C-alpha positions as CSV (number, residue, x, y, z in Angstrom):
1,X,0.0,0.0,0.0
2,X,2.9,2.4,0.7
3,X,4.3,2.1,-2.8
4,X,1.0,2.7,-4.4
5,X,0.5,5.9,-2.3
6,X,4.0,7.1,-3.2
7,X,3.2,6.7,-6.9
8,X,-0.1,8.5,-6.6
9,X,1.6,11.4,-4.7
10,X,4.4,11.5,-7.4
11,X,1.9,11.7,-10.2
12,X,-0.1,14.4,-8.3
13,X,3.0,16.5,-7.9
14,X,4.0,16.0,-11.5
15,X,0.5,17.2,-12.6
16,X,0.8,20.3,-10.4
17,X,4.2,21.2,-11.8
18,X,3.1,20.6,-15.4
19,X,0.0,22.8,-15.0
20,X,2.1,25.7,-13.9
21,X,4.5,25.7,-16.9
22,X,4.0,28.2,-19.6
23,X,4.9,27.5,-23.2
24,X,7.2,29.9,-25.1
25,X,6.5,30.7,-28.7
26,X,9.5,30.4,-31.0
27,X,10.7,33.6,-32.6
28,X,11.8,33.9,-36.1
29,X,15.3,35.2,-36.7
30,X,15.0,37.4,-39.9
31,X,18.7,37.5,-40.7
32,X,19.2,33.7,-40.2
33,X,16.2,32.9,-42.4
34,X,17.4,35.3,-45.1
35,X,21.1,34.1,-45.1
36,X,19.9,30.5,-45.4
37,X,18.9,31.3,-49.0
38,X,22.3,32.9,-50.0
39,X,24.5,31.1,-52.5
40,X,27.6,29.5,-51.1
41,X,29.4,28.9,-54.4
42,X,30.8,32.4,-54.9
43,X,32.1,34.4,-51.9
44,X,31.3,37.7,-53.6
45,X,27.7,36.8,-54.2
46,X,27.5,35.4,-50.6
47,X,28.8,38.7,-49.2
48,X,26.4,40.7,-51.3
49,X,23.5,38.5,-50.3
50,X,24.4,38.8,-46.6
51,X,24.5,42.6,-46.9
52,X,21.1,42.7,-48.6
53,X,19.8,40.5,-45.7
54,X,21.2,43.0,-43.1
55,X,19.4,45.8,-44.9
56,X,16.2,43.9,-45.2
57,X,16.1,42.7,-41.7
58,X,17.0,46.1,-40.2
59,X,14.2,47.7,-42.2
60,X,11.7,45.0,-41.0
61,X,12.7,45.7,-37.4
62,X,12.3,49.4,-37.8
63,X,8.9,49.0,-39.3
64,X,7.8,46.8,-36.3
65,X,9.4,49.3,-33.9
66,X,11.7,46.7,-32.4
67,X,14.9,48.8,-32.5
68,X,16.2,50.2,-29.3
Protein backbone atom coordinates (compact mmCIF):
# COMPACT_ATOMS: atom_id res chain seq x y z
CA UNK A 1 0.00 0.00 0.00
CA UNK A 2 2.89 2.39 0.72
CA UNK A 3 4.35 2.11 -2.78
CA UNK A 4 0.96 2.74 -4.36
CA UNK A 5 0.48 5.90 -2.30
CA UNK A 6 3.99 7.13 -3.22
CA UNK A 7 3.21 6.67 -6.92
CA UNK A 8 -0.09 8.55 -6.58
CA UNK A 9 1.63 11.41 -4.73
CA UNK A 10 4.41 11.54 -7.36
CA UNK A 11 1.87 11.70 -10.21
CA UNK A 12 -0.09 14.39 -8.35
CA UNK A 13 3.05 16.51 -7.85
CA UNK A 14 4.00 16.02 -11.52
CA UNK A 15 0.52 17.20 -12.60
CA UNK A 16 0.77 20.30 -10.41
CA UNK A 17 4.20 21.20 -11.77
CA UNK A 18 3.08 20.57 -15.37
CA UNK A 19 0.02 22.77 -15.02
CA UNK A 20 2.14 25.73 -13.87
CA UNK A 21 4.47 25.66 -16.90
CA UNK A 22 4.05 28.25 -19.63
CA UNK A 23 4.92 27.52 -23.23
CA UNK A 24 7.17 29.94 -25.09
CA UNK A 25 6.50 30.72 -28.73
CA UNK A 26 9.54 30.40 -31.00
CA UNK A 27 10.71 33.64 -32.57
CA UNK A 28 11.84 33.86 -36.15
CA UNK A 29 15.32 35.25 -36.74
CA UNK A 30 15.02 37.36 -39.89
CA UNK A 31 18.73 37.45 -40.68
CA UNK A 32 19.21 33.70 -40.22
CA UNK A 33 16.20 32.91 -42.39
CA UNK A 34 17.42 35.28 -45.10
CA UNK A 35 21.05 34.13 -45.11
CA UNK A 36 19.94 30.50 -45.45
CA UNK A 37 18.95 31.30 -49.03
CA UNK A 38 22.27 32.93 -49.95
CA UNK A 39 24.49 31.15 -52.52
CA UNK A 40 27.63 29.51 -51.12
CA UNK A 41 29.44 28.89 -54.42
CA UNK A 42 30.80 32.42 -54.89
CA UNK A 43 32.11 34.44 -51.94
CA UNK A 44 31.33 37.75 -53.64
CA UNK A 45 27.68 36.78 -54.16
CA UNK A 46 27.49 35.45 -50.62
CA UNK A 47 28.76 38.74 -49.16
CA UNK A 48 26.38 40.71 -51.34
CA UNK A 49 23.45 38.54 -50.31
CA UNK A 50 24.36 38.85 -46.60
CA UNK A 51 24.52 42.64 -46.92
CA UNK A 52 21.09 42.67 -48.55
CA UNK A 53 19.79 40.52 -45.70
CA UNK A 54 21.19 42.97 -43.14
CA UNK A 55 19.44 45.83 -44.89
CA UNK A 56 16.19 43.92 -45.25
CA UNK A 57 16.09 42.72 -41.67
CA UNK A 58 16.96 46.13 -40.22
CA UNK A 59 14.16 47.70 -42.24
CA UNK A 60 11.74 45.03 -41.00
CA UNK A 61 12.67 45.65 -37.39
CA UNK A 62 12.33 49.43 -37.85
CA UNK A 63 8.85 49.01 -39.30
CA UNK A 64 7.85 46.84 -36.35
CA UNK A 65 9.38 49.29 -33.88
CA UNK A 66 11.74 46.68 -32.45
CA UNK A 67 14.91 48.78 -32.53
CA UNK A 68 16.23 50.18 -29.27
